[in-house]
Backbone bond lengths (Angstrom), bond angles and torsions (degrees), N, CA, C in turn:
res aa  C-N    CA-C-N  psi(-1)  N-CA   C-N-CA  omega(-1)  CA-C   N-CA-C  phi
1 M - - - 1.381 - - 1.537 118.27 -
2 Q 1.214 120.51 119.30 1.587 123.42 -178.05 1.516 110.81 -67.44
3 K 1.200 112.82 137.75 1.592 117.95 -179.83 1.429 107.02 -94.01
4 N 1.315 120.83 139.77 1.414 131.31 173.67 1.608 107.24 -61.87
5 K 1.320 117.97 142.73 1.420 123.68 -175.24 1.590 105.37 -119.74
6 V 1.409 115.18 134.39 1.315 123.20 -179.05 1.683 111.76 -116.20
7 Y 1.182 111.46 138.26 1.520 118.58 172.29 1.487 115.18 -126.78
8 I 1.378 116.16 126.04 1.439 116.62 -172.51 1.515 106.07 -121.37
9 E 1.318 120.70 133.29 1.518 123.29 171.01 1.607 102.09 -109.20
10 T 1.347 112.61 133.18 1.424 117.58 179.99 1.461 109.57 -115.25
11 Y 1.347 119.85 133.20 1.421 126.55 -178.22 1.613 107.01 -123.28
12 G 1.181 119.45 142.57 1.424 127.50 170.52 1.439 115.37 96.78
13 C 1.326 115.28 -134.42 1.499 127.40 -162.81 1.455 114.05 -73.83
14 Q 1.348 115.88 173.33 1.462 121.11 -179.94 1.520 110.92 -68.98
15 M 1.397 118.07 -33.66 1.380 124.81 174.58 1.475 113.77 -49.76
16 N 1.426 114.53 -46.10 1.447 122.97 177.06 1.628 113.78 -63.66
17 L 1.281 114.24 -31.62 1.333 118.78 179.51 1.576 108.95 -64.05
18 A 1.370 109.87 -50.68 1.573 123.93 177.40 1.560 105.30 -52.94
19 D 1.440 117.03 -55.13 1.395 122.33 -172.89 1.600 104.71 -57.01
20 T 1.287 121.01 -39.46 1.569 122.96 -174.54 1.561 102.85 -64.16
21 E 1.187 121.51 -44.02 1.538 121.78 -173.20 1.549 101.60 -65.89
22 I 1.338 119.48 -42.90 1.486 116.06 -174.59 1.473 109.72 -64.15
23 I 1.513 117.83 -41.04 1.373 120.57 -179.14 1.491 113.60 -66.11
24 F 1.375 114.62 -34.01 1.554 119.10 175.72 1.651 106.38 -60.99
25 G 1.264 117.02 -48.09 1.403 119.42 -176.27 1.479 114.57 -62.76
26 I 1.284 115.52 -37.31 1.528 120.72 176.24 1.502 107.60 -67.72
27 L 1.232 118.64 -43.00 1.482 121.24 -175.04 1.501 110.59 -70.74
28 Q 1.410 116.85 -41.36 1.447 121.46 173.44 1.419 116.99 -54.23
29 N 1.373 115.71 -39.86 1.434 129.71 -176.61 1.679 106.98 -71.77
30 N 1.222 112.75 -18.25 1.530 118.07 -176.84 1.557 109.60 -112.97
31 G 1.493 116.96 19.73 1.378 124.80 167.33 1.456 119.52 91.88
32 Y 1.314 114.27 13.96 1.428 120.73 174.74 1.539 114.22 -90.62
33 T 1.218 119.71 154.46 1.484 128.54 -178.08 1.621 101.36 -121.19
34 I 1.431 110.88 152.90 1.445 113.49 -177.31 1.508 108.31 -88.50
35 S 1.297 117.93 131.56 1.458 120.97 -178.86 1.667 104.42 -98.03
36 K 1.316 112.73 149.40 1.472 117.93 -175.58 1.549 110.00 -88.59
37 D 1.391 113.94 -9.75 1.581 116.42 175.72 1.366 107.53 -154.38
38 A 1.274 118.81 164.87 1.521 132.45 -171.78 1.619 104.23 -69.97
39 E 1.291 115.83 -39.40 1.547 120.48 -166.76 1.574 103.60 -63.75
40 S 1.321 127.31 -29.77 1.425 128.97 -171.51 1.590 110.48 -104.03
41 A 1.387 113.71 3.02 1.436 115.64 -179.82 1.494 114.91 -92.46
42 D 1.363 116.06 152.21 1.468 121.23 175.06 1.549 109.98 -93.08
43 L 1.386 111.73 -25.74 1.457 118.20 177.54 1.557 109.72 -124.46
44 V 1.214 130.23 123.20 1.419 136.54 176.03 1.501 111.80 -110.85
45 L 1.243 119.40 120.46 1.522 121.70 -179.40 1.505 107.18 -125.30
46 L 1.361 111.54 140.24 1.559 121.71 171.48 1.498 102.00 -109.13
47 N 1.379 116.56 122.37 1.436 118.15 170.21 1.480 104.78 -100.15
48 T 1.372 118.99 117.32 1.411 119.79 -160.80 1.605 109.03 -115.36
49 C 1.359 104.36 164.71 1.569 114.31 177.28 1.499 103.81 -140.02
50 S 1.388 124.13 133.51 1.419 123.85 -171.68 1.498 105.11 -121.50
51 I 1.334 120.60 29.12 1.431 121.80 176.43 1.434 116.14 -59.92
52 R 1.298 119.18 -45.99 1.455 129.35 175.75 1.563 114.11 -106.43
53 D 1.373 113.65 138.58 1.487 115.25 175.66 1.453 115.09 -55.14
54 N 1.396 115.69 -40.25 1.392 117.85 175.24 1.533 119.44 -56.05
55 A 1.299 113.04 -40.57 1.552 115.53 173.02 1.574 112.85 -58.50
56 E 1.362 112.24 -40.10 1.540 117.64 -179.19 1.521 107.03 -61.41
57 Q 1.208 117.82 -42.66 1.544 123.74 -173.51 1.450 109.41 -69.86
58 R 1.324 118.52 -35.52 1.403 123.41 170.91 1.487 117.73 -61.24
59 I 1.356 105.27 -40.36 1.621 112.54 -175.43 1.532 102.05 -79.71
60 Y 1.281 125.03 -33.96 1.499 121.90 175.85 1.473 107.49 -58.00
61 G 1.419 120.08 -50.07 1.301 124.22 -175.40 1.560 114.50 -62.27
62 R 1.251 117.47 -40.54 1.529 122.51 167.56 1.525 113.39 -58.21
63 L 1.332 117.97 -41.67 1.379 125.08 179.67 1.475 109.13 -62.05
64 G 1.263 119.98 -35.88 1.468 125.37 179.99 1.594 108.08 -66.95
65 N 1.351 115.15 -46.59 1.438 120.01 175.98 1.598 114.59 -55.76
66 L 1.307 106.02 -48.09 1.541 118.18 -178.12 1.532 112.95 -65.41
67 K 1.382 115.91 -35.84 1.438 123.41 171.92 1.583 111.92 -54.59
68 N 1.366 111.37 -43.46 1.478 116.62 -178.14 1.618 107.04 -65.01
69 L 1.226 111.16 -44.51 1.461 114.77 177.91 1.542 112.05 -58.60
70 K 1.167 112.79 -50.48 1.578 117.39 172.99 1.503 117.72 -47.36
71 E 1.283 111.37 -44.29 1.401 122.00 179.20 1.489 112.57 -59.24
72 S 1.385 113.47 -30.43 1.461 118.73 -175.88 1.570 108.46 -96.82
73 K 1.296 116.51 -13.89 1.488 125.75 -177.58 1.551 109.19 -135.10
74 P 1.385 116.74 64.98 1.507 120.92 -169.93 1.591 108.15 -58.06
75 E 1.155 126.70 -19.49 1.540 125.67 -174.39 1.485 107.91 -78.66
76 M 1.507 118.58 -18.72 1.409 117.14 179.59 1.621 111.95 -71.93
77 I 1.368 105.90 146.40 1.523 107.81 178.17 1.547 102.16 -102.91
78 L 1.262 113.16 139.71 1.532 121.68 173.24 1.533 110.30 -124.83
79 G 1.283 108.03 121.29 1.520 114.21 -175.52 1.593 108.68 -132.59
80 I 1.236 114.14 156.34 1.513 124.62 177.84 1.473 111.75 -124.31
81 L 1.287 119.34 132.88 1.447 129.27 -172.52 1.567 107.85 -120.73
82 G 1.281 117.29 165.64 1.489 117.21 169.65 1.582 106.90 100.64
83 C 1.434 105.68 -173.18 1.314 116.35 -169.26 1.621 110.84 -75.39
84 M 1.406 116.45 -30.56 1.470 116.59 170.39 1.450 113.82 -61.58
85 A 1.333 119.38 -38.36 1.415 119.47 -179.35 1.552 111.03 -66.52
86 E 1.363 116.70 -38.81 1.468 116.82 175.42 1.440 116.11 -66.56
87 R 1.346 114.13 -39.85 1.573 117.40 -174.17 1.549 107.44 -74.79
88 L 1.398 119.45 -40.20 1.348 120.23 -168.44 1.625 115.73 -110.14
89 R 1.347 112.85 26.40 1.448 119.25 -175.99 1.512 117.11 -53.25
90 T 1.261 116.68 -44.52 1.484 122.24 -177.10 1.594 105.59 -63.37
91 D 1.347 115.58 -46.47 1.354 114.18 -174.91 1.523 113.41 -70.18
92 L 1.375 119.82 -35.02 1.431 122.32 -176.16 1.543 109.76 -78.12
93 V 1.348 118.74 -42.22 1.355 120.29 -179.84 1.610 119.09 -82.87
94 D 1.360 109.07 -51.17 1.479 117.11 -174.58 1.482 114.27 -79.78
95 K 1.255 115.60 -50.35 1.550 123.00 -171.86 1.578 108.34 -82.24
96 R 1.126 115.93 -58.72 1.569 118.15 -173.80 1.536 115.09 -82.93
97 K 1.407 111.52 -26.86 1.382 116.20 -174.30 1.473 117.93 57.52
98 I 1.289 118.33 43.57 1.473 126.63 -170.79 1.529 106.03 -89.17
99 V 1.261 122.45 -39.97 1.468 125.24 173.48 1.528 115.39 -122.78
């Protein structure tokens, strides 16, 4: 049986780095293995920070790239975590339909 692969990119503060480690642990306990790149992953997560506008713009740019990957790989799950996800949920999910 093939295991699901997860890829996580982390942006921002030390707390996000710690959260990413926790997320990896939970997913590994549920059968996921860590992927070295988004292209080979079944689940791609961006753990975000939106303290600075520049960080948000970088994340929006990355989401645009990943949206193209998802279109070519529709079974892939693309998710966003962290404070940007909380603050901009309506824009990300309902308006832009990125995740």
